[in-house]
C-alpha positions as a LaTeX table, in Angstrom:
\begin{tabular}{lrrr}
\hline
Residue & $x$ (\AA) & $y$ (\AA) & $z$ (\AA) \\
\hline
Met1 & 0.00 & 0.00 & 0.00 \\
Ala2 & 1.33 & 3.43 & $-1.01$ \\
Leu3 & 2.48 & 5.69 & 1.81 \\
Asp4 & 0.43 & 8.79 & 2.66 \\
Phe5 & 2.34 & 11.96 & 3.67 \\
Ser6 & $-0.35$ & 14.39 & 2.52 \\
Gly7 & $-0.46$ & 17.70 & 4.37 \\
Gln8 & 2.49 & 16.82 & 6.62 \\
Asn9 & 5.45 & 18.96 & 7.67 \\
Leu10 & 8.39 & 17.18 & 6.02 \\
Arg11 & 10.90 & 20.04 & 6.11 \\
Gly12 & 14.47 & 18.71 & 6.05 \\
Arg13 & 13.39 & 15.03 & 6.01 \\
Asn14 & 15.78 & 12.54 & 4.41 \\
Phe15 & 14.18 & 10.14 & 1.89 \\
Lys16 & 17.42 & 9.44 & 0.03 \\
Gly17 & 17.31 & 6.22 & $-2.03$ \\
Gln18 & 13.94 & 5.08 & $-0.65$ \\
Asp19 & 11.22 & 3.30 & $-2.63$ \\
Leu20 & 8.26 & 5.69 & $-2.46$ \\
Ala21 & 6.43 & 4.66 & $-5.61$ \\
Gly22 & 2.86 & 5.97 & $-5.61$ \\
Ala23 & 3.31 & 7.87 & $-2.34$ \\
Asn24 & 0.99 & 10.78 & $-1.64$ \\
Phe25 & 2.78 & 14.03 & $-0.70$ \\
Ser26 & $-0.02$ & 16.38 & $-1.76$ \\
Tyr27 & $-0.19$ & 19.68 & 0.18 \\
Ala28 & 2.92 & 18.68 & 2.20 \\
Asp29 & 5.75 & 21.07 & 3.13 \\
Ile30 & 8.86 & 19.46 & 1.61 \\
Arg31 & 11.22 & 22.43 & 1.85 \\
Gly32 & 14.77 & 21.17 & 2.29 \\
Ala33 & 13.71 & 17.51 & 1.96 \\
Asn34 & 16.18 & 15.13 & 0.34 \\
Phe35 & 14.74 & 12.73 & $-2.29$ \\
Thr36 & 18.09 & 12.02 & $-3.98$ \\
Asn37 & 18.00 & 8.75 & $-6.00$ \\
Ala38 & 14.58 & 7.84 & $-4.58$ \\
Asn39 & 11.98 & 5.88 & $-6.56$ \\
Leu40 & 9.02 & 8.26 & $-6.80$ \\
Thr41 & 7.22 & 6.68 & $-9.75$ \\
Gly42 & 3.61 & 7.89 & $-9.80$ \\
Ala43 & 4.05 & 9.95 & $-6.61$ \\
Asn44 & 1.62 & 12.79 & $-5.96$ \\
Phe45 & 3.35 & 16.12 & $-5.25$ \\
Ser46 & 0.39 & 18.33 & $-6.16$ \\
His47 & 0.16 & 21.58 & $-4.16$ \\
Val48 & 3.40 & 20.84 & $-2.25$ \\
Lys49 & 5.69 & 23.62 & $-1.07$ \\
Ala50 & 9.29 & 22.87 & $-2.05$ \\
Gly51 & 12.47 & 24.92 & $-1.82$ \\
Leu52 & 14.52 & 26.33 & 1.04 \\
Gln53 & 13.94 & 26.05 & 4.74 \\
Arg54 & 13.84 & 29.38 & 6.55 \\
Arg55 & 17.28 & 29.05 & 8.15 \\
Trp56 & 18.88 & 28.26 & 4.80 \\
Ala57 & 17.08 & 31.18 & 3.17 \\
Thr58 & 18.38 & 33.49 & 5.93 \\
Phe59 & 21.92 & 32.16 & 5.49 \\
Leu60 & 21.84 & 32.70 & 1.72 \\
Val61 & 20.51 & 36.24 & 2.18 \\
Ile62 & 23.42 & 37.05 & 4.50 \\
Val63 & 25.91 & 35.59 & 2.01 \\
Ser64 & 24.32 & 37.56 & $-0.82$ \\
Phe65 & 24.64 & 40.80 & 1.20 \\
Leu66 & 28.32 & 40.05 & 1.81 \\
Leu67 & 28.86 & 39.40 & $-1.90$ \\
Ser68 & 27.01 & 42.61 & $-2.73$ \\
Gly69 & 29.26 & 44.52 & $-0.34$ \\
Leu70 & 32.35 & 43.02 & $-1.94$ \\
Ser71 & 31.00 & 43.88 & $-5.38$ \\
Gly72 & 30.37 & 47.48 & $-4.27$ \\
Tyr73 & 33.92 & 47.73 & $-2.92$ \\
Leu74 & 35.39 & 46.47 & $-6.21$ \\
Trp75 & 33.31 & 48.96 & $-8.19$ \\
Ala76 & 34.49 & 51.71 & $-5.82$ \\
Val77 & 38.10 & 50.72 & $-6.53$ \\
Asn78 & 37.37 & 50.99 & $-10.25$ \\
Gly79 & 35.90 & 54.43 & $-9.66$ \\
Tyr80 & 39.09 & 55.46 & $-7.83$ \\
Phe81 & 41.27 & 54.35 & $-10.74$ \\
Val82 & 39.11 & 56.32 & $-13.18$ \\
Ser83 & 39.52 & 59.40 & $-10.98$ \\
Gln84 & 43.25 & 59.38 & $-11.76$ \\
Ile85 & 42.40 & 60.96 & $-15.10$ \\
Phe86 & 42.28 & 64.30 & $-13.24$ \\
Asp87 & 45.61 & 63.84 & $-11.46$ \\
Thr88 & 47.76 & 66.58 & $-13.04$ \\
Ser89 & 50.83 & 65.72 & $-10.97$ \\
Arg90 & 51.71 & 62.41 & $-12.63$ \\
Leu91 & 51.31 & 61.39 & $-16.27$ \\
Glu92 & 51.32 & 57.68 & $-15.30$ \\
Asn93 & 48.26 & 58.18 & $-13.13$ \\
Arg94 & 46.33 & 59.89 & $-15.93$ \\
Ile95 & 47.23 & 57.08 & $-18.32$ \\
Ser96 & 46.06 & 54.43 & $-15.84$ \\
Gly97 & 42.83 & 56.36 & $-15.33$ \\
Trp98 & 42.09 & 56.50 & $-19.05$ \\
Val99 & 42.89 & 52.78 & $-19.40$ \\
Ala100 & 40.52 & 51.95 & $-16.54$ \\
Leu101 & 37.76 & 54.13 & $-18.05$ \\
Ile102 & 38.12 & 52.57 & $-21.49$ \\
Val103 & 38.12 & 49.05 & $-20.05$ \\
Leu104 & 34.98 & 49.78 & $-18.00$ \\
Ile105 & 33.13 & 51.30 & $-20.95$ \\
Ala106 & 34.08 & 48.32 & $-23.13$ \\
Phe107 & 33.01 & 45.93 & $-20.38$ \\
Phe108 & 29.61 & 47.63 & $-19.94$ \\
Phe109 & 28.90 & 47.82 & $-23.66$ \\
Ile110 & 30.03 & 44.30 & $-24.60$ \\
Thr111 & 28.34 & 42.67 & $-21.58$ \\
Ile112 & 25.00 & 44.31 & $-22.39$ \\
Arg113 & 25.23 & 43.39 & $-26.08$ \\
Gln114 & 26.87 & 39.96 & $-25.97$ \\
Gly115 & 26.86 & 38.70 & $-22.37$ \\
Ile116 & 29.14 & 38.44 & $-19.37$ \\
Ile117 & 31.59 & 35.98 & $-20.96$ \\
Ala118 & 32.29 & 38.29 & $-23.88$ \\
Gly119 & 32.59 & 41.25 & $-21.49$ \\
Leu120 & 35.13 & 39.43 & $-19.31$ \\
Gly121 & 37.04 & 38.51 & $-22.46$ \\
Ala122 & 37.33 & 42.17 & $-23.39$ \\
Val123 & 38.63 & 42.96 & $-19.90$ \\
Ala124 & 41.21 & 40.18 & $-20.17$ \\
Val125 & 42.64 & 41.79 & $-23.32$ \\
Ala126 & 43.32 & 45.06 & $-21.51$ \\
Val127 & 43.95 & 43.85 & $-17.96$ \\
Ala128 & 47.74 & 43.83 & $-18.27$ \\
Gly129 & 47.78 & 47.48 & $-19.19$ \\
Ala130 & 45.31 & 48.33 & $-16.46$ \\
Phe131 & 47.42 & 46.67 & $-13.78$ \\
Ala132 & 50.56 & 48.32 & $-15.09$ \\
Gly133 & 48.89 & 51.69 & $-14.80$ \\
Ala134 & 47.46 & 50.86 & $-11.39$ \\
Gly135 & 50.93 & 50.05 & $-10.12$ \\
Ala136 & 52.04 & 53.60 & $-10.85$ \\
Val137 & 49.30 & 55.18 & $-8.71$ \\
Ala138 & 50.71 & 56.96 & $-5.68$ \\
Gly139 & 48.92 & 58.96 & $-3.01$ \\
Ala140 & 45.31 & 59.97 & $-2.62$ \\
Phe141 & 43.55 & 62.49 & $-4.79$ \\
Ala142 & 41.12 & 65.05 & $-3.39$ \\
Gly143 & 38.26 & 64.03 & $-5.65$ \\
Ala144 & 38.95 & 60.28 & $-5.53$ \\
Gly145 & 36.33 & 59.64 & $-2.84$ \\
Ala146 & 33.56 & 61.10 & $-4.97$ \\
Phe147 & 34.60 & 59.03 & $-7.97$ \\
Ala148 & 34.78 & 55.90 & $-5.81$ \\
Val149 & 31.19 & 56.45 & $-4.66$ \\
Ala150 & 30.05 & 57.17 & $-8.21$ \\
Gly151 & 31.78 & 54.02 & $-9.42$ \\
Ala152 & 30.16 & 51.92 & $-6.72$ \\
Val153 & 26.69 & 53.29 & $-7.54$ \\
Ala154 & 27.12 & 52.87 & $-11.29$ \\
Gly155 & 28.51 & 49.36 & $-10.89$ \\
Thr156 & 25.72 & 48.31 & $-8.55$ \\
Leu157 & 23.04 & 49.60 & $-10.93$ \\
Phe158 & 24.76 & 47.83 & $-13.81$ \\
Ser159 & 24.88 & 44.56 & $-11.81$ \\
Ile160 & 21.19 & 44.89 & $-10.94$ \\
Tyr161 & 20.32 & 45.40 & $-14.61$ \\
Ile162 & 22.34 & 42.39 & $-15.79$ \\
Ser163 & 20.85 & 40.22 & $-13.01$ \\
Trp164 & 17.35 & 41.32 & $-13.99$ \\
Arg165 & 17.98 & 40.47 & $-17.65$ \\
Ala166 & 19.45 & 37.09 & $-16.66$ \\
Met167 & 16.44 & 36.13 & $-14.54$ \\
Lys168 & 14.10 & 37.24 & $-17.35$ \\
Gly169 & 15.68 & 34.49 & $-19.46$ \\
Asp170 & 18.03 & 36.54 & $-21.67$ \\
Gln171 & 20.27 & 33.88 & $-23.22$ \\
Lys172 & 23.23 & 36.27 & $-23.38$ \\
His173 & 23.35 & 36.17 & $-19.58$ \\
Ser174 & 22.50 & 32.49 & $-19.09$ \\
Leu175 & 25.76 & 31.90 & $-17.18$ \\
Ile176 & 24.74 & 34.39 & $-14.50$ \\
Arg177 & 21.25 & 32.91 & $-14.33$ \\
Asn178 & 22.58 & 29.37 & $-13.95$ \\
Ile179 & 25.00 & 30.41 & $-11.22$ \\
Thr180 & 22.28 & 32.34 & $-9.38$ \\
Ile181 & 19.81 & 29.45 & $-9.50$ \\
Ala182 & 22.48 & 26.94 & $-8.42$ \\
Phe183 & 23.37 & 29.20 & $-5.49$ \\
Ala184 & 19.71 & 29.68 & $-4.53$ \\
Ala185 & 19.04 & 25.92 & $-4.71$ \\
Thr186 & 21.76 & 25.14 & $-2.15$ \\
Gly187 & 19.97 & 23.52 & 0.76 \\
Gly188 & 16.68 & 23.37 & $-1.12$ \\
Thr189 & 14.51 & 20.35 & $-1.95$ \\
Ser190 & 16.57 & 17.79 & $-3.89$ \\
Phe191 & 15.19 & 15.29 & $-6.41$ \\
Arg192 & 18.62 & 14.75 & $-7.93$ \\
Gly193 & 18.84 & 11.35 & $-9.62$ \\
Ala194 & 15.30 & 10.41 & $-8.54$ \\
Asn195 & 12.77 & 8.53 & $-10.69$ \\
Leu196 & 9.77 & 10.84 & $-11.10$ \\
Thr197 & 8.08 & 8.96 & $-13.94$ \\
Asn198 & 4.35 & 9.84 & $-13.96$ \\
Ala199 & 4.76 & 12.03 & $-10.86$ \\
Asp200 & 2.23 & 14.85 & $-10.43$ \\
Phe201 & 3.41 & 18.40 & $-9.57$ \\
Thr202 & 0.13 & 20.18 & $-10.31$ \\
Gln203 & 0.10 & 23.63 & $-8.64$ \\
Ala204 & 3.27 & 22.81 & $-6.68$ \\
Ile205 & 5.61 & 25.62 & $-5.56$ \\
Leu206 & 9.04 & 24.55 & $-6.80$ \\
Lys207 & 11.45 & 27.44 & $-6.25$ \\
Ser208 & 15.05 & 26.38 & $-5.37$ \\
Thr209 & 14.49 & 22.70 & $-6.22$ \\
Asp210 & 17.12 & 20.41 & $-7.78$ \\
Phe211 & 16.01 & 18.21 & $-10.70$ \\
Arg212 & 19.44 & 17.31 & $-12.09$ \\
Asn213 & 19.82 & 13.79 & $-13.57$ \\
Thr214 & 16.16 & 13.11 & $-12.79$ \\
Ser215 & 13.85 & 10.88 & $-14.83$ \\
Leu216 & 10.84 & 13.06 & $-15.69$ \\
Ile217 & 8.99 & 10.80 & $-18.11$ \\
Cys218 & 5.34 & 11.91 & $-18.29$ \\
Ser219 & 5.60 & 14.00 & $-15.12$ \\
Arg220 & 2.77 & 16.53 & $-14.84$ \\
Trp221 & 3.50 & 20.24 & $-14.22$ \\
Tyr222 & 0.16 & 21.94 & $-14.85$ \\
Gln223 & $-0.01$ & 25.34 & $-13.10$ \\
Ala224 & 3.21 & 24.62 & $-11.18$ \\
Lys225 & 4.69 & 27.81 & $-9.68$ \\
Met226 & 8.25 & 29.14 & $-9.95$ \\
Leu227 & 9.28 & 26.37 & $-12.35$ \\
Asp228 & 11.71 & 28.88 & $-13.85$ \\
Arg229 & 13.65 & 28.93 & $-10.55$ \\
Val230 & 14.47 & 25.21 & $-10.39$ \\
Arg231 & 17.85 & 23.66 & $-11.14$ \\
Pro232 & 16.94 & 21.63 & $-14.27$ \\
Gly233 & 20.23 & 20.08 & $-15.29$ \\
Leu234 & 19.87 & 18.64 & $-18.81$ \\
Thr235 & 16.16 & 17.78 & $-18.50$ \\
Tyr236 & 13.51 & 19.41 & $-20.69$ \\
Leu237 & 12.88 & 21.88 & $-17.84$ \\
Gln238 & 15.95 & 23.83 & $-18.97$ \\
Tyr239 & 13.96 & 25.38 & $-21.85$ \\
Ala240 & 11.86 & 28.44 & $-20.98$ \\
Gln241 & 9.44 & 27.81 & $-23.84$ \\
Val242 & 8.90 & 24.22 & $-22.71$ \\
Arg243 & 8.32 & 25.26 & $-19.09$ \\
Gln244 & 5.68 & 27.73 & $-20.23$ \\
Leu245 & 3.93 & 25.01 & $-22.24$ \\
Leu246 & 3.99 & 22.55 & $-19.35$ \\
Val247 & 2.53 & 25.05 & $-16.90$ \\
Thr248 & $-0.19$ & 26.49 & $-19.16$ \\
Gly249 & $-0.95$ & 23.65 & $-21.57$ \\
Gln250 & $-1.01$ & 26.27 & $-24.33$ \\
Gly251 & 1.54 & 25.83 & $-27.13$ \\
Gln252 & $-0.41$ & 26.88 & $-30.19$ \\
Asp253 & 1.67 & 28.02 & $-33.19$ \\
Thr254 & 4.99 & 27.52 & $-31.37$ \\
Asn255 & 8.27 & 26.19 & $-32.77$ \\
Phe256 & 9.85 & 23.17 & $-31.05$ \\
Asp257 & 11.87 & 22.00 & $-34.05$ \\
Arg258 & 14.66 & 19.51 & $-33.26$ \\
Gln259 & 14.19 & 19.80 & $-29.50$ \\
Asn260 & 14.58 & 16.83 & $-27.17$ \\
Leu261 & 11.13 & 16.50 & $-25.58$ \\
Arg262 & 11.40 & 12.81 & $-24.80$ \\
Gly263 & 8.94 & 11.73 & $-22.12$ \\
Ile264 & 7.16 & 15.09 & $-21.86$ \\
Asn265 & 3.56 & 15.15 & $-20.60$ \\
Leu266 & 1.35 & 17.26 & $-22.88$ \\
Gln267 & $-1.96$ & 15.56 & $-22.16$ \\
Ala268 & $-4.89$ & 17.63 & $-23.46$ \\
Ala269 & $-2.50$ & 20.44 & $-24.48$ \\
Asn270 & $-3.36$ & 22.90 & $-27.25$ \\
Leu271 & $-0.67$ & 22.23 & $-29.89$ \\
Ala272 & $-2.54$ & 23.38 & $-32.97$ \\
Asp273 & $-0.25$ & 24.73 & $-35.74$ \\
Thr274 & 2.80 & 23.86 & $-33.64$ \\
Ser275 & 6.00 & 22.73 & $-35.36$ \\
Phe276 & 7.81 & 19.62 & $-34.09$ \\
Ile277 & 10.05 & 19.08 & $-37.14$ \\
Gly278 & 12.84 & 16.68 & $-36.19$ \\
Ala279 & 11.84 & 16.80 & $-32.51$ \\
Asp280 & 12.00 & 13.78 & $-30.21$ \\
Leu281 & 8.60 & 13.12 & $-28.63$ \\
Ser282 & 9.31 & 9.48 & $-27.85$ \\
Glu283 & 7.51 & 8.14 & $-24.74$ \\
Ala284 & 5.57 & 11.41 & $-24.49$ \\
Asn285 & 1.97 & 11.61 & $-23.27$ \\
Leu286 & $-0.10$ & 13.33 & $-25.97$ \\
Gln287 & $-3.46$ & 11.89 & $-24.97$ \\
Asp288 & $-6.34$ & 14.10 & $-26.12$ \\
Ala289 & $-3.88$ & 16.77 & $-27.32$ \\
Asp290 & $-4.94$ & 19.06 & $-30.17$ \\
Leu291 & $-2.34$ & 18.59 & $-32.92$ \\
Ser292 & $-4.44$ & 20.10 & $-35.68$ \\
Arg293 & $-2.17$ & 21.24 & $-38.57$ \\
Ala294 & 0.92 & 20.38 & $-36.49$ \\
Lys295 & 4.15 & 19.81 & $-38.43$ \\
Leu296 & 5.32 & 16.32 & $-37.49$ \\
Lys297 & 7.96 & 15.86 & $-40.18$ \\
Gln298 & 10.62 & 13.40 & $-38.94$ \\
Thr299 & 9.19 & 13.69 & $-35.42$ \\
Gln300 & 10.21 & 10.70 & $-33.32$ \\
Leu301 & 7.14 & 9.08 & $-31.77$ \\
Asp302 & 8.50 & 5.79 & $-30.44$ \\
Gly303 & 6.32 & 4.70 & $-27.54$ \\
Thr304 & 4.31 & 7.94 & $-27.69$ \\
Asp305 & 0.70 & 7.84 & $-26.49$ \\
Leu306 & $-1.57$ & 9.69 & $-28.96$ \\
Thr307 & $-4.79$ & 8.14 & $-27.67$ \\
Gly308 & $-7.70$ & 10.45 & $-28.43$ \\
Ala309 & $-5.48$ & 13.12 & $-29.98$ \\
Thr310 & $-6.65$ & 15.32 & $-32.86$ \\
Leu311 & $-4.47$ & 15.08 & $-36.00$ \\
Thr312 & $-6.71$ & 16.79 & $-38.53$ \\
Gly313 & $-4.57$ & 18.69 & $-41.05$ \\
Ala314 & $-1.28$ & 17.45 & $-39.53$ \\
Tyr315 & 1.80 & 17.08 & $-41.74$ \\
Ile316 & 3.21 & 13.60 & $-41.17$ \\
Glu317 & 6.09 & 13.46 & $-43.65$ \\
Asp318 & 8.57 & 10.78 & $-42.52$ \\
Trp319 & 7.16 & 10.82 & $-38.99$ \\
Gly320 & 8.83 & 8.25 & $-36.76$ \\
Ile321 & 5.96 & 6.08 & $-35.56$ \\
Thr322 & 6.79 & 2.55 & $-34.40$ \\
Asn323 & 4.78 & $-0.48$ & $-33.36$ \\
Thr324 & 4.73 & 0.97 & $-29.82$ \\
Thr325 & 3.09 & 4.26 & $-30.87$ \\
Lys326 & $-0.47$ & 4.39 & $-29.52$ \\
Leu327 & $-3.01$ & 5.82 & $-32.00$ \\
His328 & $-6.21$ & 4.42 & $-30.52$ \\
Gly329 & $-9.19$ & 6.73 & $-30.91$ \\
Val330 & $-7.25$ & 9.37 & $-32.89$ \\
Arg331 & $-9.57$ & 12.02 & $-34.35$ \\
Cys332 & $-8.53$ & 12.93 & $-37.88$ \\
Glu333 & $-10.45$ & 14.15 & $-40.92$ \\
Tyr334 & $-7.45$ & 14.44 & $-43.24$ \\
Val335 & $-3.64$ & 14.60 & $-43.17$ \\
Phe336 & $-0.84$ & 15.73 & $-45.48$ \\
Met337 & 2.04 & 13.47 & $-46.41$ \\
Arg338 & 4.41 & 16.37 & $-47.15$ \\
Leu339 & 5.11 & 19.84 & $-45.72$ \\
Pro340 & 3.35 & 22.72 & $-47.51$ \\
Thr341 & 5.10 & 24.98 & $-50.00$ \\
Lys342 & 4.04 & 28.18 & $-51.77$ \\
Glu343 & 3.51 & 26.16 & $-54.93$ \\
Asp344 & 1.61 & 23.39 & $-53.16$ \\
Pro345 & $-0.09$ & 24.42 & $-49.91$ \\
Asp346 & $-1.94$ & 21.07 & $-49.67$ \\
Pro347 & 0.73 & 18.46 & $-50.57$ \\
Leu348 & $-0.36$ & 14.84 & $-50.88$ \\
Arg349 & $-3.57$ & 15.24 & $-48.95$ \\
Lys350 & $-5.19$ & 12.08 & $-47.71$ \\
Pro351 & $-7.98$ & 11.37 & $-48.62$ \\
Asp352 & $-6.96$ & 12.49 & $-52.12$ \\
Asn353 & $-10.35$ & 14.03 & $-52.87$ \\
Lys354 & $-10.42$ & 17.39 & $-51.08$ \\
Arg355 & $-14.16$ & 17.06 & $-50.65$ \\
Glu356 & $-13.77$ & 13.87 & $-48.65$ \\
Val357 & $-12.71$ & 13.34 & $-45.04$ \\
Phe358 & $-11.90$ & 10.30 & $-42.97$ \\
Ala359 & $-14.93$ & 8.89 & $-41.23$ \\
Asp360 & $-14.60$ & 7.59 & $-37.70$ \\
Gly361 & $-12.06$ & 4.77 & $-37.76$ \\
Asp362 & $-10.90$ & 5.46 & $-41.33$ \\
Phe363 & $-7.62$ & 7.00 & $-40.25$ \\
Ala364 & $-6.80$ & 3.84 & $-38.31$ \\
Asp365 & $-7.49$ & 1.80 & $-41.47$ \\
Phe366 & $-5.30$ & 4.19 & $-43.46$ \\
Ile367 & $-2.38$ & 3.90 & $-41.04$ \\
Lys368 & $-2.74$ & 0.13 & $-40.36$ \\
Pro369 & $-0.54$ & $-1.04$ & $-43.29$ \\
Ile370 & 2.30 & 1.04 & $-41.85$ \\
Phe371 & 1.94 & $-0.70$ & $-38.48$ \\
Asp372 & 1.77 & $-4.08$ & $-40.21$ \\
Thr373 & 5.03 & $-3.24$ & $-41.96$ \\
Leu374 & 6.57 & $-2.08$ & $-38.69$ \\
Asp375 & 5.55 & $-5.36$ & $-37.05$ \\
Leu376 & 7.19 & $-7.26$ & $-39.92$ \\
Tyr377 & 10.43 & $-5.32$ & $-39.48$ \\
His378 & 10.23 & $-5.69$ & $-35.71$ \\
Asn379 & 9.84 & $-9.45$ & $-35.97$ \\
Gln380 & 12.82 & $-9.64$ & $-38.30$ \\
Gly381 & 14.99 & $-7.51$ & $-36.00$ \\
Val382 & 15.31 & $-4.68$ & $-38.54$ \\
Asp383 & 15.04 & $-0.98$ & $-37.71$ \\
Pro384 & 12.14 & 0.39 & $-39.83$ \\
Arg385 & 13.52 & 3.92 & $-39.65$ \\
Ala386 & 16.77 & 2.75 & $-41.23$ \\
Ile387 & 14.75 & 1.08 & $-43.99$ \\
Ala388 & 12.72 & 4.26 & $-44.56$ \\
Ile389 & 15.83 & 6.44 & $-44.79$ \\
Ala390 & 17.54 & 4.00 & $-47.17$ \\
Leu391 & 14.46 & 3.85 & $-49.40$ \\
Lys392 & 14.15 & 7.64 & $-49.48$ \\
Asn393 & 17.81 & 8.04 & $-50.45$ \\
Leu394 & 17.43 & 5.40 & $-53.15$ \\
Ala395 & 14.40 & 7.18 & $-54.60$ \\
Glu396 & 16.22 & 10.53 & $-54.64$ \\
Asn397 & 19.32 & 9.08 & $-56.30$ \\
His398 & 17.34 & 7.18 & $-58.95$ \\
Pro399 & 14.27 & 9.24 & $-59.87$ \\
Glu400 & 13.92 & 7.32 & $-63.13$ \\
Ala401 & 12.90 & 4.26 & $-61.12$ \\
Glu402 & 9.80 & 6.06 & $-59.84$ \\
Leu403 & 9.99 & 4.27 & $-56.48$ \\
\hline
\end{tabular}
């Protein structure tokens, strides 16, 4: 019988490596809990509160204040070096001041345009000269204090701006965002290495939670909160567009071409006009999803559950269905066997007569020969996708054969 932890205070509890398949954690407080390498298949985490315990949050705030103070001090030092421009007593000081100013301007401009890595690269080019000039500085300057304060203020505002852009998902500043989230997740709820297949996180609060190396096949995230503040590792949660789709269920007219969405749960999602060209949707849950006019060219659908999905108007050129793809109860009036072009907006429509549509069950009859062929290949130990690719290449290389 599955364990019931619903509504309980589980802050800081250690469940590392335990078998908790099907356990009910709904409405529980799991801040700081450790589920590393646990088996949580089918577990219910709906409405849970994950993340940091209060003492860890306090500790991280103190550390962040210390880091902010250090950052302000370093910016003040930069301001002091820039102030040497006005030192009329020594030419070396003026030169070092101009070098510092130029380096700072370059750093600001390049970081804003191209990201922190490019900005640091620009600083590295000029750092030798800056240090040489700094070594020549001697004595205090009357206006240095004012410049130090100005430098600290300007640097702090600049840091705030870059941090804001990073947390808004600006890819140029992804390094800062990743570091910030990793820092904030220290001491938070950990699912690292856990098996969360078919787990339910509906309306869960997931800030500062670690999902690295986690199996998330068909996990449910509908209306989950702060999913953009988790530590995703290499799972599909690393993509902002995917997180938005998982939380809202709305992905109409969106481009997911060539993305790895293996095992994603998009049950009943609105995916009309969405492009999945070359994407991997193997083992995904697409039950009752609306895939009207979706572009499924070369989409991998091995083990994908399309039960009750709508495929009317979908483009299924070279789609990667296998004998494990579930198409029971698919609703489909017509499909296209090729992607549209300006010359041919309705390429290879099936049924061929544009006035006809598939009646209930006709699409299954239309697709059945493909499954029969897949079963034949499967029984013979041959990869049907390899056969399809070889046949396509043969047809392209020998058009006279009219294969």
